[in-house]
N, C-alpha and C positions, 0 to 999 in steps of 0.2 A: 528545615525540612529532613526529613529522614531521607536514608538513600531509596534510590527505586531500580524496586526486583523486574525485569524482564523477564515473561513466563510464555513461552510459546504454545497454543491452542491449537491444535492440527483440526482442521477442518477437512480436507481430502485428504487420504493416506495418510502416509506416514510428515512428510515434509510437504506436497504439491500444494496446499490450499495450506497457509497458515492467517491466524488471527493472535492477537496479541494481547496481556494480561499486562498491563504495569502496577505493580504493586508498592505503595508508601504510606502516605497518612491515608488517604484514602484509594481505591482500585478506579482504573480505566481501564478502558477494551478500547482496544484501536484493529479496526475491519472486522466486516462481519456475516462474510464468507460469501456462498454463493446459496438462492435459496433454499428454504424450508429447511436449514443448521441452525439458526436460531438457538432451537433446546438443547442441539450438542452443544454448542458455546455456552450456555448457561448450565448445563450441567458439568460440564469442564471448570470452571470457574469456582463452581463448587465443591468440587473434586480436590480444590486446591486452598481451601478449608476460607472462603471467602465466602459471603451470602452477596448472590449476587444483587439481590434489590440493594447494596448499599454501593455499588457502584455508581461514578460519580460520572461520567461522560461516555460515550460513543464516539472516538475521532475514525471517521472513514478516509482513509488515505486516497477515493478517485473514483470515478464515474463509470469503473468497471462492475458488472454482474458475480463476479468473484469473488466483490470486494467489499459490495451493499448489498447484495442479492437479500442478507437477513437484515440489514438494520431495522425494518418497521418491527417484525419479528421479538428481533431484540429489545429495541427499546420500549414496545409494550410488554414483555416479560419481565426486564428488570427497573423499570420506568426511569432510566436514565435520558436525558437528552442527548440528540446527535449532533455532533459536528460536522461543516461539510465546506469545501471550497463554494465562493459565492461561480468558479468560472465551470462546475460542475453542477450544476443545478440543472442545466437540463435532465438529466438521467435523472437524478435522486426523483425530482418530480412526476418525471412520465415513468418508471423505472424499467428503461430500454436506455440502452449505451450509443453512440453516438455510433452510425455504421457509415460508410463499412470500415469493418477494421483493416487497420494497415500493419502486415504482417512483416516481422522483421526478419524471417528468415521462415526456410523450411518446415522449421514448427510454427510458427503460426500459419501459416497457409494451410495444413493441415489439423491447425484446431479452428480454423475458420470454418471448417465444413460442419462443426459440434452444433448440431442447432440448439443446446443449451447456451451455448455463448449472446444467441441471438433472441434466447426468448427476455419473457418480463417477469421480473420481480415485484414485491407493494414498491410504492410508491413511498416517500415522507419527503418530511420538510424537514430541513436541519433548524431545531434550536439555537445553537450557533452558527453562525454565518463565518466561515475565514475571509478574511482582504490580506491579510499580511502577515508575520508572525506573528505568532500569538500565546503565551504565559498559559500554563498548566499549573498555576500555583493555586488558585483559585480552589482547584478542581481536585487537590489532593497529594498532585505531583510534582515534582523537580523535576520539571523538563518545557519546553517550549514546541507548538507545532510551526514546522516552518515550508512555505509554500515550495513547490520543486516542480516546476510546470516542465512537461515534454512528454511526459508520458502522457495525460491528458493536458488540458488545458488547467485544471483545475486540483492539478495533484499532489499532495502535501508529506512530509515525514516527520516525524516528531523526535526531536531528540535532549535526551536525557542531561544535568547538569554534568551527570558521570562520563557522558561519552555517547552512551548508546545509543545510535540511528534504530530508528523503525522506520523502516527505507519503503515499503510499499512495494511496484515496481519501480524505481528506481535500478534498480537494478534488481538478479535473480538468480540462481546455478541453471548450470547449463539442464538441457532437458526437462526445466520444470522440480528443479529438485532433484532427480533422477542420480546425477554426478555431482553429488554435497562436494563443496568450498570452492568448485569453479565458477568463477566469476562468467555473467554470461547475459546477455540482453532476455527480456519477459518477452513470451510471443510478439505482444505489438507495442508500437509507437506512434502516438499522433505527431507528434518532432522528432525524431533522434537527437539532431544536433542541441535544441533546447534541453531534452533530457538529460545529455551528457554536461550540459553547461551546468545544469544544476546537479547533477551528481560529482563535478567538480569541484561547485563553492559547496557543497557537503563536506568533501574529504578534506579542504582546507583548511575546516574546525575542529578537524582532529578527530575524527570518532574514535572509538577503540573496538568497536564491532558495528558490523551492521547485518541488523534482524531483516531479513525481507519475505515478502509474499510468497512464493517458491522456493522453496529450499531449507538448507540450513543454511545457520550465521557464516558470515563472512570478512577474512582479515581487510582491513585496509587498505595495506597495504600492496595485497596481491591484486586489488579493485583498482589501485592508482593506478598499476602495471598495463592491467585489461583497457584502464579507460584511455593510456596510450596509445594501443592498438587497433582500439575503436575510433579514437579522432582520425588515424590516419587512413583506416577504414572507409569512412565517411566523406571523409574531403574525396577519394578516388569517387567515390560513389556521389558524390555530387558535380566533380568537374566534368562526370559521363552523363548527367540530367538522367540518371538511376535514384534517386533521394528523395522519396515519398513521403508528402506534408501533408497535412489536413488541410483543405482548405475550410474557415469556420466562414 
């Protein structure tokens, strides 16, 4: 199996919202951006010398509209099947996120006012249903889809054999990527403590780099130090009864 290359595909701004192109024997796309960005992703795939119709799979990391918003469009353009976790089938099938959003801080409370986050995307039915760790060897990539619940119930990440972790919203850069290289929570988490547990499980696998949905790549050691601080913060909030968690 050839080495997997991870190529960022900016969907909004330079790093505000990212999709990713994974290059191996065959290309795989991770995430599909906001509604209406399918053509932009398609064209950027082609700009990297890849025939978009060669894409073997579109992996959706979770059921938030800035990650699955153009999944249906990108499927139509490329013909590639879409993979998603069974626990996020509700948003995928309805085109709407589970609400209310649960902000992780001031940025989330501000973004919660954005009407676009409460809109509707074209629904889709994943052809590949993820229930547990899933190899991507059959799709031409030396990598595994790893369930990483917490941000949403059906959140997943992709870990290449070389150690690149395409982490979705497991972790982000501060202020939606405006402060590059500084770990931070994304604006929302359904279950912050479960998300932190998932993050620590991935860090225990010793990834070389974390490629995130919002911002530039993150250094694992810096993320580990952030995770220790976050554990203490969440413990304080939980003790005070101030830690919101989605009731399913």
